[in-house]
Backbone bond lengths (Angstrom), bond angles and torsions (degrees), N, CA, C in turn:
res aa  C-N    CA-C-N  psi(-1)  N-CA   C-N-CA  omega(-1)  CA-C   N-CA-C  phi
1 X - - - 1.469 - - 1.472 109.96 -
2 X 1.304 120.68 137.20 1.480 123.46 -176.62 1.518 109.52 -77.83
3 X 1.307 118.52 166.14 1.469 123.66 175.34 1.508 112.54 -109.32
4 X 1.360 115.88 30.18 1.455 120.00 -175.02 1.510 110.40 -58.42
5 X 1.318 115.19 -51.11 1.555 118.72 -169.69 1.559 106.34 -62.66
6 X 1.295 120.42 -50.64 1.476 120.07 -174.66 1.548 110.94 -68.70
7 X 1.324 115.70 -40.74 1.442 118.34 177.97 1.512 113.61 -63.31
8 X 1.277 115.34 -40.54 1.518 118.08 -179.47 1.502 109.48 -65.82
9 X 1.312 119.38 -45.52 1.442 120.42 178.80 1.551 112.56 -60.61
10 X 1.341 114.77 -44.53 1.493 117.91 -178.36 1.528 109.80 -65.11
11 X 1.330 118.74 -45.54 1.476 120.73 -172.02 1.566 107.48 -72.60
12 X 1.286 117.24 -34.28 1.508 119.41 179.35 1.525 109.35 -64.94
13 X 1.352 118.29 -47.66 1.478 123.72 179.81 1.551 107.90 -64.97
14 X 1.274 119.51 -38.30 1.471 121.54 -179.22 1.537 112.54 -63.51
15 X 1.396 113.67 -31.16 1.428 120.23 177.83 1.561 109.62 -80.76
16 X 1.334 117.93 -11.18 1.401 121.99 -177.92 1.526 115.01 77.83
17 X 1.298 115.96 26.10 1.505 121.94 -174.50 1.582 104.70 -99.36
18 X 1.345 114.73 141.65 1.420 121.75 162.20 1.488 109.21 -76.11
19 X 1.342 120.85 169.15 1.442 122.45 176.27 1.489 110.75 -61.32
20 X 1.302 118.31 -39.38 1.430 123.32 -178.05 1.578 110.72 -66.26
21 X 1.370 116.20 -42.56 1.449 120.04 -179.74 1.540 108.60 -64.38
22 X 1.359 117.47 -42.41 1.425 118.78 -179.34 1.505 111.83 -66.76
23 X 1.397 115.74 -38.88 1.435 119.61 180.00 1.542 110.25 -62.22
24 X 1.333 114.44 -37.25 1.457 119.33 178.07 1.528 111.78 -65.06
25 X 1.331 115.53 -39.01 1.444 120.30 178.84 1.573 110.11 -65.40
26 X 1.336 116.40 -37.13 1.437 120.89 179.82 1.546 112.58 -85.69
27 X 1.326 115.82 -7.27 1.481 122.55 -179.87 1.512 110.55 59.99
28 X 1.356 115.52 45.93 1.505 122.09 174.51 1.537 106.90 -137.44
29 X 1.350 114.94 172.14 1.465 122.12 -176.00 1.571 110.17 -74.10
30 X 1.336 115.28 145.14 1.466 118.35 179.15 1.511 113.44 -60.76
31 X 1.304 118.05 -30.86 1.469 122.40 -179.88 1.492 110.95 -61.23
32 X 1.370 118.37 -32.71 1.444 120.23 176.61 1.520 112.84 -66.89
33 X 1.318 118.01 -36.07 1.448 120.74 179.96 1.549 107.71 -65.39
34 X 1.350 115.09 -40.85 1.498 117.69 177.91 1.510 112.00 -62.74
35 X 1.349 116.08 -38.01 1.479 121.18 179.95 1.483 109.72 -67.86
36 X 1.312 120.49 -38.12 1.443 121.99 178.97 1.529 112.65 -70.15
37 X 1.341 115.21 -41.11 1.455 118.10 -179.31 1.528 112.52 -74.87
38 X 1.252 120.58 -20.52 1.483 125.17 174.30 1.503 113.16 -92.76
39 X 1.377 112.17 2.99 1.502 116.94 178.30 1.515 113.32 61.96
40 X 1.271 116.70 31.68 1.502 123.06 176.22 1.553 109.47 -95.31
41 X 1.240 120.00 -9.71 1.450 125.80 179.03 1.519 109.02 -160.25
42 X 1.360 116.02 164.65 1.481 120.99 176.02 1.530 108.62 -127.46
43 X 1.328 120.60 142.00 1.425 122.52 178.90 1.504 110.70 -67.21
44 X 1.333 117.57 149.97 1.515 123.44 175.39 1.473 106.65 -74.06
45 X 1.392 115.58 172.59 1.453 120.37 -175.38 1.506 116.06 -55.16
46 X 1.329 117.03 -50.91 1.487 119.07 -177.07 1.478 110.81 -57.48
47 X 1.341 119.63 -41.03 1.460 121.00 -177.09 1.551 111.10 -73.55
48 X 1.345 114.82 -35.81 1.491 119.61 175.35 1.515 111.05 -60.03
49 X 1.314 115.63 -42.46 1.449 119.82 179.86 1.570 110.17 -65.32
50 X 1.349 116.07 -40.53 1.472 122.25 177.63 1.511 112.23 -61.29
51 X 1.346 114.73 -44.72 1.490 119.52 -177.18 1.546 108.59 -68.65
52 X 1.304 115.45 -44.21 1.511 117.30 -177.78 1.562 110.65 -62.84
53 X 1.342 115.30 -42.35 1.476 118.10 177.26 1.579 111.77 -63.20
54 X 1.343 115.76 -35.93 1.436 119.62 -179.37 1.519 110.91 -62.24
55 X 1.327 118.89 -34.28 1.383 124.21 179.17 1.481 113.01 -96.69
56 X 1.311 118.24 6.89 1.457 123.79 176.19 1.568 110.21 63.90
57 X 1.336 115.05 43.87 1.459 122.21 178.98 1.511 109.95 -123.53
58 X 1.377 115.92 161.92 1.420 118.05 165.54 1.510 110.37 -82.98
59 X 1.325 119.14 163.08 1.509 120.03 178.40 1.490 109.04 -61.92
60 X 1.338 113.89 -41.11 1.486 118.20 178.90 1.483 113.60 -55.36
61 X 1.306 115.47 -45.93 1.522 120.50 179.58 1.524 109.89 -63.92
62 X 1.331 114.67 -42.43 1.491 116.51 -175.63 1.570 112.82 -66.24
63 X 1.310 113.87 -34.82 1.488 119.26 -178.36 1.512 114.89 -85.26
64 X 1.337 117.02 -42.49 1.425 119.54 -167.05 1.556 113.61 -105.20
65 X 1.309 118.60 -14.81 1.496 119.26 178.94 1.515 110.15 -95.51
66 X 1.372 114.25 146.36 1.481 116.96 175.03 1.532 106.99 -91.32
67 X 1.271 116.80 105.11 1.439 124.04 -173.87 1.477 111.44 -91.56
68 X 1.400 116.26 121.12 1.419 122.20 177.68 1.524 109.29 -153.00
69 X 1.337 117.12 -165.46 1.490 117.95 -177.27 1.481 114.52 -65.73
70 X 1.279 118.91 -17.85 1.495 124.03 -177.22 1.532 110.32 -98.61
71 X 1.340 118.53 -5.70 1.440 121.09 -176.16 1.521 111.35 -78.24
72 X 1.348 116.81 142.01 1.444 121.39 174.96 1.538 107.94 -129.59
73 X 1.391 115.33 132.60 1.480 114.64 -179.46 1.474 112.93 -68.89
74 X 1.328 116.00 150.16 1.492 122.35 178.86 1.529 108.03 -79.95
75 X 1.316 117.38 152.02 1.491 116.85 174.91 1.494 112.33 -60.24
76 X 1.334 113.23 137.82 1.537 118.53 -179.45 1.438 111.60 -70.82
77 X 1.309 120.46 121.52 1.460 122.55 175.45 1.507 113.56 -76.38
78 X 1.365 117.82 150.69 1.452 120.14 -174.59 1.516 107.88 -90.91
79 X 1.325 114.78 140.38 1.421 121.75 177.80 1.499 118.81 74.59
80 X 1.411 113.89 9.97 1.444 119.11 179.54 1.492 109.60 -92.86
81 X 1.273 121.31 130.88 1.429 126.20 179.26 1.554 111.66 -112.22
82 X 1.386 112.63 76.24 1.462 119.44 -174.03 1.538 110.90 -67.35
83 X 1.260 117.67 129.40 1.458 123.73 176.39 1.557 109.53 -129.50
84 X 1.324 116.17 165.71 1.391 121.17 172.23 1.491 112.41 -73.44
85 X 1.333 119.51 113.45 1.440 123.42 -177.72 1.477 110.02 -118.18
86 X 1.354 117.77 109.66 1.427 123.62 179.86 1.555 105.82 -94.91
87 X 1.321 116.60 141.03 1.504 119.27 176.88 1.551 109.21 -135.07
88 X 1.298 117.60 168.89 1.454 122.22 173.99 1.535 110.06 -124.74
89 X 1.326 117.43 154.59 1.435 119.94 -178.74 1.540 111.78 -128.54
90 X 1.295 118.62 158.00 1.411 120.96 177.43 1.540 112.54 -86.39
91 X 1.314 120.04 -173.20 1.442 123.79 -173.52 1.521 111.19 -68.11
92 X 1.360 117.32 -16.31 1.449 121.93 177.70 1.530 110.37 -99.74
93 X 1.286 118.66 11.13 1.454 125.43 179.17 1.502 112.67 67.43
94 X 1.326 118.67 25.16 1.473 123.50 171.86 1.571 108.95 -90.63
95 X 1.254 111.16 140.27 1.492 118.37 177.30 1.487 112.25 -59.25
96 X 1.368 119.54 132.34 1.450 122.17 171.91 1.506 110.07 -82.07
97 X 1.378 114.84 164.51 1.443 119.58 164.59 1.500 105.25 -103.48
98 X 1.303 119.75 109.44 1.419 125.52 -179.27 1.519 108.55 -79.70
99 X 1.339 116.26 145.65 1.468 121.51 -179.86 1.491 112.09 -111.19
100 X 1.316 116.39 122.64 1.491 123.08 177.25 1.541 108.25 -98.92
101 X 1.348 117.86 96.44 1.460 118.24 178.54 1.514 110.32 -70.08
102 X 1.361 115.87 164.06 1.429 119.71 -178.81 1.571 111.25 -56.52
103 X 1.371 116.20 -41.16 1.448 118.81 -179.02 1.539 111.97 -66.14
104 X 1.279 121.05 -16.74 1.421 124.64 179.60 1.536 112.99 -102.33
105 X 1.317 117.70 -2.80 1.487 119.16 -174.17 1.512 111.91 -67.28
106 X 1.312 117.55 -35.51 1.516 116.94 179.54 1.477 110.79 -65.52
107 X 1.423 118.47 -41.01 1.417 119.80 -179.77 1.575 111.14 -69.64
108 X 1.291 116.83 -23.39 1.446 121.35 -174.48 1.562 107.33 -63.21
109 X 1.322 119.72 -32.16 1.463 124.18 -178.77 1.527 110.44 -60.66
110 X 1.365 116.24 -29.32 1.451 116.56 -178.23 1.560 110.40 -104.73
111 X 1.343 114.10 -17.16 1.484 116.46 -175.20 1.467 116.80 -108.15
112 X 1.427 117.03 2.17 1.463 118.21 -175.72 1.536 115.02 -61.88
113 X 1.313 115.66 -24.04 1.513 119.63 178.70 1.509 113.57 -102.74
114 X 1.381 116.81 6.36 1.436 122.71 -177.97 1.538 107.54 -98.51
115 X 1.354 115.84 114.14 1.467 119.62 -176.73 1.535 113.63 -57.61
116 X 1.356 115.48 -36.83 1.480 118.37 179.56 1.552 111.39 -68.84
117 X 1.316 117.27 -38.11 1.486 118.74 177.46 1.522 109.84 -63.69
118 X 1.291 119.02 -42.29 1.462 123.38 -179.43 1.560 108.12 -65.62
119 X 1.271 115.25 -40.90 1.468 119.93 -178.85 1.506 112.12 -61.52
120 X 1.382 116.72 -34.53 1.435 121.18 -177.40 1.526 112.03 -81.26
121 X 1.295 121.82 -9.27 1.431 123.20 -179.67 1.519 110.50 -70.53
122 X 1.391 118.53 150.93 1.506 117.14 172.53 1.521 108.44 -62.59
123 X 1.315 116.07 147.48 1.405 120.17 -176.72 1.512 110.46 -142.57
124 X 1.362 118.00 158.62 1.461 122.53 -176.23 1.541 108.56 -157.74
125 X 1.291 114.82 172.80 1.506 123.55 175.69 1.571 108.54 -128.24
126 X 1.317 114.18 145.12 1.439 119.19 174.10 1.527 109.59 -125.55
127 X 1.306 118.09 130.30 1.529 120.26 -176.00 1.517 109.21 -83.69
128 X 1.220 118.52 58.68 1.531 121.33 -179.99 1.535 107.23 -114.12
129 X 1.297 114.58 130.41 1.473 118.28 178.59 1.557 114.32 -55.96
130 X 1.347 115.51 -33.99 1.503 117.09 -176.28 1.571 111.24 -74.29
131 X 1.371 112.63 -7.69 1.474 116.14 -176.91 1.528 111.93 -111.65
132 X 1.302 115.59 17.24 1.455 118.48 -175.77 1.540 114.73 -95.44
133 X 1.355 116.03 -32.11 1.436 118.99 178.53 1.572 110.62 -105.74
134 X 1.332 111.87 118.32 1.480 116.65 -176.53 1.503 113.81 123.82
135 X 1.266 118.35 178.10 1.514 125.00 177.66 1.524 106.25 -110.77
136 X 1.304 115.61 127.98 1.444 120.39 -175.53 1.559 112.34 -127.37
137 X 1.340 114.13 145.40 1.437 119.56 177.22 1.526 106.67 -139.10
138 X 1.346 115.71 152.70 1.473 120.25 -178.83 1.527 110.10 -117.13
139 X 1.353 116.48 136.74 1.431 123.87 -176.63 1.532 111.68 -125.78
140 X 1.299 117.87 127.26 1.456 120.36 175.58 1.511 108.36 -80.78
141 X 1.350 118.88 133.18 1.429 123.89 -175.82 1.542 108.69 -112.68
142 X 1.333 116.11 146.94 1.493 123.45 176.90 1.526 109.92 -126.24
143 X 1.302 119.47 164.57 1.430 121.97 178.77 1.476 109.26 90.17
144 X 1.363 118.60 163.58 1.471 123.02 -176.19 1.507 111.20 -112.14
145 X 1.351 117.45 26.63 1.464 120.46 -179.95 1.547 110.95 -72.29
146 X 1.338 119.72 -20.25 1.431 119.09 -176.49 1.520 110.07 -116.65
147 X 1.364 119.34 24.38 1.394 122.86 173.92 1.549 108.57 -52.58
148 X 1.407 116.64 139.49 1.407 128.79 20.91 1.538 117.92 -87.00
149 X 1.359 118.87 -0.38 1.434 118.53 172.18 1.498 109.75 -70.55
150 X 1.319 116.26 124.67 1.430 121.20 -166.72 1.557 112.45 -81.45
151 X 1.371 114.93 151.42 1.436 117.79 174.97 1.501 111.28 -60.88
152 X 1.333 117.05 143.16 1.435 122.38 -173.89 1.514 115.25 90.47
153 X 1.341 113.09 -6.89 1.526 116.24 173.12 1.502 111.63 -69.16
154 X 1.332 115.95 155.82 1.424 123.17 -179.95 1.536 109.48 -110.64
155 X 1.356 117.43 116.67 1.397 123.87 177.09 1.492 112.32 -91.08
156 X 1.322 119.40 125.33 1.452 123.43 175.78 1.490 112.09 -94.16
157 X 1.281 119.01 119.73 1.499 122.04 -173.16 1.544 109.07 -118.52
158 X 1.351 111.67 147.00 1.484 119.48 173.65 1.539 108.62 -96.38
159 X 1.330 117.92 132.31 1.464 122.09 -178.82 1.543 111.03 -60.90
160 X 1.332 114.59 127.82 1.391 121.59 -176.62 1.571 107.45 -104.86
161 X 1.284 118.66 104.21 1.462 123.40 -176.02 1.551 108.67 -76.95
162 X 1.308 116.41 -42.33 1.476 119.95 -178.69 1.531 110.83 -102.47
163 X 1.322 117.41 105.97 1.492 120.37 -176.71 1.486 112.15 -68.77
164 X 1.349 118.22 -11.57 1.443 119.77 173.06 1.542 112.88 -67.81
165 X 1.369 116.23 -11.53 1.475 120.37 179.53 1.483 111.39 -86.21
166 X 1.366 121.87 -3.55 1.377 124.78 178.66 1.559 108.35 -61.24
167 X 1.327 118.35 129.69 1.479 122.45 -178.37 1.481 112.58 -115.22
168 X 1.298 117.27 133.55 1.461 122.79 178.02 1.449 112.92 -55.05
169 X 1.330 119.65 130.78 1.466 124.20 174.97 1.547 111.97 95.48
170 X 1.350 117.85 -10.82 1.457 118.28 179.28 1.507 110.45 -97.80
171 X 1.371 116.63 160.91 1.517 118.21 -171.88 1.492 108.61 -102.13
172 X 1.391 111.04 150.65 1.457 119.41 -176.41 1.534 109.47 -148.00
173 X 1.338 113.27 153.45 1.468 122.00 164.27 1.492 105.46 -91.17
174 X 1.334 117.08 119.41 1.503 123.78 179.58 1.542 108.62 -112.64
175 X 1.323 113.61 123.11 1.467 118.85 179.82 1.590 105.95 -105.47
176 X 1.313 113.89 117.86 1.469 116.72 179.80 1.514 111.28 -133.68
177 X 1.313 115.40 160.26 1.497 119.91 -176.48 1.493 111.67 -65.51
178 X 1.290 120.12 -34.39 1.459 119.48 -174.63 1.497 113.42 -98.80
179 X 1.331 118.50 -31.91 1.465 123.42 -177.48 1.528 112.03 -92.28
180 X 1.332 118.49 -18.63 1.436 121.89 -172.73 1.460 115.15 72.29
181 X 1.320 118.61 -134.18 1.498 123.42 -179.87 1.522 107.79 -99.17
182 X 1.300 116.64 116.51 1.505 120.88 176.17 1.571 109.41 -131.69
183 X 1.349 112.17 149.83 1.464 119.11 178.60 1.544 104.24 -116.48
184 X 1.321 113.50 112.85 1.523 120.96 -175.90 1.466 113.32 -140.26
185 X 1.284 117.49 169.69 1.463 124.50 173.07 1.516 109.20 -96.79
186 X 1.309 117.92 139.37 1.448 122.08 179.81 1.510 110.16 -72.19
187 X 1.324 117.98 129.08 1.456 119.12 -175.95 1.593 107.68 -99.07
188 X 1.314 117.25 -4.30 1.409 118.81 178.90 1.524 109.89 -156.20
189 X 1.298 119.47 163.02 1.446 121.01 172.25 1.496 110.60 -78.13
190 X 1.345 113.72 125.59 1.442 119.08 -172.36 1.496 110.71 -70.55
191 X 1.356 117.98 133.54 1.412 124.48 177.05 1.559 107.89 -125.45
192 X 1.413 113.67 138.23 1.446 118.11 -176.62 1.493 112.75 -53.58
193 X 1.343 114.29 136.55 1.446 123.39 175.98 1.562 111.13 71.14
194 X 1.333 117.68 16.76 1.451 124.53 178.92 1.506 110.63 -116.89
195 X 1.339 115.71 174.09 1.449 122.08 176.02 1.539 111.75 -82.35
196 X 1.311 114.06 152.36 1.443 120.89 172.84 1.530 107.14 -115.61
197 X 1.356 111.15 121.89 1.529 116.80 -179.64 1.537 107.89 -86.77
198 X 1.370 113.44 133.58 1.451 118.99 -178.36 1.507 108.36 -115.04
199 X 1.341 116.29 134.10 1.465 122.23 -171.53 1.548 105.81 -126.08
200 X 1.388 113.54 135.03 1.452 121.21 176.63 1.563 108.70 -88.97
201 X 1.307 116.23 144.86 1.478 117.61 173.45 1.525 111.75 -71.72
202 X 1.336 117.91 -24.53 1.403 121.99 173.42 1.509 111.42 -82.33
203 X 1.313 117.08 108.85 1.438 121.53 -165.90 1.519 114.63 -70.72
204 X 1.339 116.51 -4.77 1.434 117.13 176.75 1.524 110.36 -76.99
205 X 1.354 117.41 -11.70 1.413 121.45 178.79 1.559 108.59 -98.82
206 X 1.341 116.12 129.26 1.481 119.16 -178.96 1.549 109.87 -76.17
207 X 1.294 116.40 145.98 1.518 121.12 171.15 1.566 109.77 -63.66
208 X 1.309 109.62 153.61 1.514 114.92 174.69 1.527 106.77 -148.61
209 X 1.395 114.52 167.83 1.410 120.53 -177.40 1.560 111.96 -119.82
210 X 1.293 113.56 148.81 1.510 116.55 172.65 1.508 107.13 -125.94
211 X 1.379 113.06 150.81 1.422 117.78 -176.51 1.527 109.75 -79.90
212 X 1.331 118.58 151.01 1.444 124.56 -179.83 1.593 111.59 -58.93
213 X 1.284 115.23 -34.74 1.506 118.18 -179.86 1.469 112.08 -67.15
214 X 1.365 116.93 -22.17 1.449 120.61 -179.67 1.521 115.26 -83.07
215 X 1.350 117.22 -12.95 1.402 124.29 -177.59 1.538 113.48 -82.55
216 X 1.294 114.52 134.44 1.503 120.39 178.08 1.506 111.50 -104.47
217 X 1.351 117.88 -46.67 1.445 121.79 -179.36 1.584 108.27 -147.91
218 X 1.322 111.76 154.13 1.520 119.08 173.07 1.527 106.80 -132.24
219 X 1.311 115.45 129.65 1.453 124.07 177.93 1.513 109.14 -120.49
220 X 1.311 117.72 125.29 1.487 122.94 179.61 1.532 110.36 -77.76
221 X 1.281 119.02 122.95 1.485 123.02 -179.33 1.518 109.83 -62.44
222 X 1.306 115.74 126.12 1.481 119.60 -178.04 1.562 110.31 -118.58
223 X 1.352 119.94 -29.00 1.468 123.48 -179.19 1.497 107.26 -162.83
224 X 1.342 114.90 170.53 1.456 119.71 173.28 1.507 111.10 -146.67
225 X 1.300 114.85 151.62 1.452 124.94 179.44 1.531 110.16 -115.53
226 X 1.328 120.00 127.58 1.467 118.16 179.90 1.532 109.64 -139.87
227 X 1.320 119.04 145.27 1.468 123.31 177.78 1.510 106.83 -97.35
228 X 1.376 118.17 -3.14 1.463 120.42 178.57 1.484 110.08 -92.10
229 X 1.335 119.85 108.28 1.420 121.01 179.58 1.547 111.22 -76.97
230 X 1.352 117.99 153.49 1.429 118.69 -176.53 1.480 116.14 -57.75
231 X 1.323 118.56 137.51 1.409 123.18 -179.52 1.590 106.74 -111.75
232 X 1.399 115.49 121.75 1.443 118.86 -176.22 1.503 114.49 -64.48
233 X 1.346 117.96 -23.68 1.405 123.59 -179.02 1.506 111.04 -133.64
234 X 1.314 118.75 65.70 1.458 121.94 -174.92 1.555 110.91 -65.34
235 X 1.264 116.45 137.26 1.465 121.75 173.76 1.497 110.03 -90.19
236 X 1.305 119.35 130.22 1.484 123.26 -178.56 1.525 107.17 -67.30
237 X 1.360 114.99 143.68 1.429 121.47 -178.08 1.561 106.75 -79.54
238 X 1.305 112.31 162.35 1.490 118.28 175.30 1.475 112.74 -57.33
239 X 1.345 115.37 -40.28 1.427 122.83 177.88 1.553 111.63 -60.91
240 X 1.317 115.78 -43.79 1.484 120.35 177.97 1.492 112.37 -65.77
241 X 1.389 118.01 -43.25 1.424 120.41 -179.03 1.584 111.03 -67.10
242 X 1.365 114.55 -35.77 1.420 115.29 177.38 1.526 113.85 -65.46
243 X 1.414 111.67 -38.75 1.478 116.84 177.11 1.513 113.11 -65.22
244 X 1.350 113.91 -37.02 1.467 120.63 179.03 1.515 110.16 -63.13
245 X 1.323 115.50 -43.16 1.499 121.67 179.97 1.496 110.94 -64.88
246 X 1.291 116.63 -41.80 1.477 124.67 178.08 1.521 108.73 -60.65
247 X 1.312 117.06 -45.92 1.481 122.37 -178.88 1.523 110.35 -65.19
248 X 1.358 117.20 -41.53 1.459 121.33 -179.33 1.576 108.43 -64.50
249 X 1.336 116.99 -44.45 1.436 120.64 177.87 1.462 114.41 -60.29
250 X 1.381 113.46 -37.40 1.493 119.96 176.85 1.524 110.18 -64.32
251 X 1.304 113.93 -46.26 1.510 119.29 178.45 1.505 113.67 -61.53
252 X 1.380 117.82 -45.02 1.466 122.97 178.15 1.550 109.75 -61.65
253 X 1.324 115.58 -41.05 1.453 119.49 -179.49 1.511 110.38 -65.08
254 X 1.333 116.77 -38.50 1.504 120.33 177.59 1.501 109.29 -66.04
255 X 1.308 121.00 -41.90 1.396 124.73 179.84 1.492 112.88 -59.89
256 X 1.349 115.61 -43.19 1.433 124.53 179.57 1.526 110.34 -59.06
257 X 1.397 114.85 -42.99 1.425 119.34 -177.76 1.483 110.19 -67.58
258 X 1.329 118.46 -33.43 1.442 122.41 178.93 1.574 114.87 -72.13
């Protein structure tokens, strides 16, 4: 259980703010501050971030530490991108692998830090040694940008707390405000406050970059589940053929210009 209610009340009073004054600073209604301090509601991610920054804390500290007169902040680590990470556990207190289906991916952008949203997702366990240490989540992917991995496959990713660990050429599930949930290959080593280049395995799709400020979570791909068995002679889809033709026309046009 988080310490949001008690921490908020303590920090607000330490600043010498009334509930109304703090609500004005956060640009929200005073009644919401009362609800948060009485543990009747919890702030959404954007507001949590704003509150934590106001008190010069990380979101992790604001949620998980018991902040009082005896509390001392931990030294800030370099290159660590702390985010609110909610998990669920089974009856033996083992972490589940939650599944984010395609139909739930839009809601995930708002609910990824909401414990109740995570609790309501489908969940499962896999008896694989490589999936015992760490926090894992599964995402259903659509589209043919990562062929030969088929649309509808489920990618199991390990939560990446330090984005500086992103390695060029490896595959990740990247959660961002504008792109949503995407499965791509990293085109560069991620550096704080820089762009991350995303590359499709299907070469008819051009690489593109997203800004660090747009990213919410990164999960390193560890395994995948697919109901589509390998086809020795796969027929290209209409979408793939159209993309290939468009790419060829683009290349011919570039050659003519040169």
